[in-house]
N, C-alpha and C positions, 0 to 999 in steps of 0.2 A: 226182822229178827235181831236178836241181841239183847243185852241187859237193859233194864228199865232205867237204872241209875248209872251215873258216871261220876267217878271221884277223881279229881285232879289234884296232884300234890301242890300245895300252897304253903306259904309261910305265914304264921300267925304271931301272936304276942311273943316278943323276944326272939323271933326267928324260928320258933318251933314248927316243924312241918306237920301238916295234917291233910287228910283227904277232904277237899271241898266238894260237897255233894250237889248234884244237879240231876234233873231228869235228862236222860240222854236225848239230844235233839239231832244228832248227826248219825250218818251211816257208820256201820262197823268199819274200822280201819281209817277213819277220818284223820287221825293224828299223822299217819304216814303220808297222806295226800297233801298236807299243809306245806311241806317243804317244796313241792312242785308248784304250789300256788302262791308262795310268798311274794313273788315279784309283782303281783297284782294287788297287794294290800293297799287299802285306801285310807289308812291312818298312819301317822308318824310314830316313832318310838317302837317299843317292843311288841305292841299289840298287833293282832292280825284281824282285818275286817275287810270283807268284800261284798258288793251287791250280788244277789243271786248266787250265793256260795253253793256249789254243787254238792257239798258234803252234808248240807242240811236237808233232813227229810221233810215231807209235806206237813206231817203232824208237828215236827220239830219247829218249823217256821211259825206256826200258830203259838206254840208254847213260848217261843222267844219273844214274839211280838207282844204277847200279853204278860210276859215275865213269869209265867207259871213255872217255867223250868227252874227257877230259883227257890221254889218252896222247900225242897229237901234241905236247904241250908238252915232251916229252923232246927233240924237235928244237930247241926254243928253248933248252934247257939246252946241247945240243951246240954251238949257234951262239953261246953265251956271253951270251945275252940274259936267261936265267933261271937260277935255282938250283933244286935239288930242294926245299929248305926255305927259307921266307922269307915276307914279306908277299905276299898275292895282288896281281898286277899290276892296276892301275886305269887308266882313261882320265884324261886331264888334267882333265876336267870334275869328276871326283870328288875328285881330289887337291887342287884349289884350295879346297875347302870348309873345310879345317882346316890352315893353313900349318905349324904346329909338327909335326903328325902327318905331313904330306906330306914335310917335310924329313927326318924320321927314316926314314920308309919308303923314300924315294928314295936314302938313303945306303947301301943294300944292294941286291943283286939280288933281284928278286921271285922267289917260289917257287911250285912246283906245289902244295905243301901247307904248312901252318903252324899256329900255335897257335890262331888264330881259327877255322879250319875244324874243328879238333878239339874246341874247348871252347865254341863259341857256343851260346847257349840258344834263339835264334830267338824270344825274347819280344818282343811288340810294343813299340815305342818304346824298345828297348834295343839292338837289333842294331848300329846305327851306333856307339854308345858302346863296345860290346864290341869291335867291329872296331878302333877307335882304341886301346883298352886293350891288346889282345893284340898288335897290330903294334908298338906302342911298347915293350911288355914284351920282345918278341923282340929288337928292335934293341938295347935297353939291356943285355940279358943274353946276347948272342951267345956260343955255345960249341959245341964239337963234341959234348959230352955232350947238350946240348939238341937239337941236330940229329938225333943218333942216336935219342934217345927219341921225338922227333916222327915220325921215319920208322917206328919200331916201332909206335907208336900208330896211325899212318895205315894201315899194313899190316893191323893187326888190325881196324880200322874197315872197310876195303875188303873184307876177307874176310867179315866179318859182314854187310855190305850185300849182297854177292854171294850168299851163302848164303840170305839172307832173300828173295831173288827167286824161289826155287824151292820 
């Protein structure tokens, strides 16, 4: 039970806040549970990630593993709040951690997919540095060619992830 969609406040172009849409994958009240679970986060920096997160529903796990939960963000693209390719949208609390990175990433529309999502290693104590690196690299080297390549690589990754579920 609960709403089908989840909208989290994120910062977009020039720091303008918007509701980043996703299919809800967690139980109702999951935001409140995160504070109690923060000590088991398996990534560095401001993100939160843990194996077998008890807040994720059974259907939600499938939606996340296949990235179907991100599909509603195409509405954010239609509303002009996001782009298909770009840095992932973050809340203000994460953007304040590194001002030079924040300024670079808020100079473009955030994207549904991007370099960090494709190339991150998820190594402990490196994830945040990789996030900064790939977002900054994207902004410095913006090009149609890079966007098209990123879309192609994302499509291949999505297909591979979807097939591996069966």
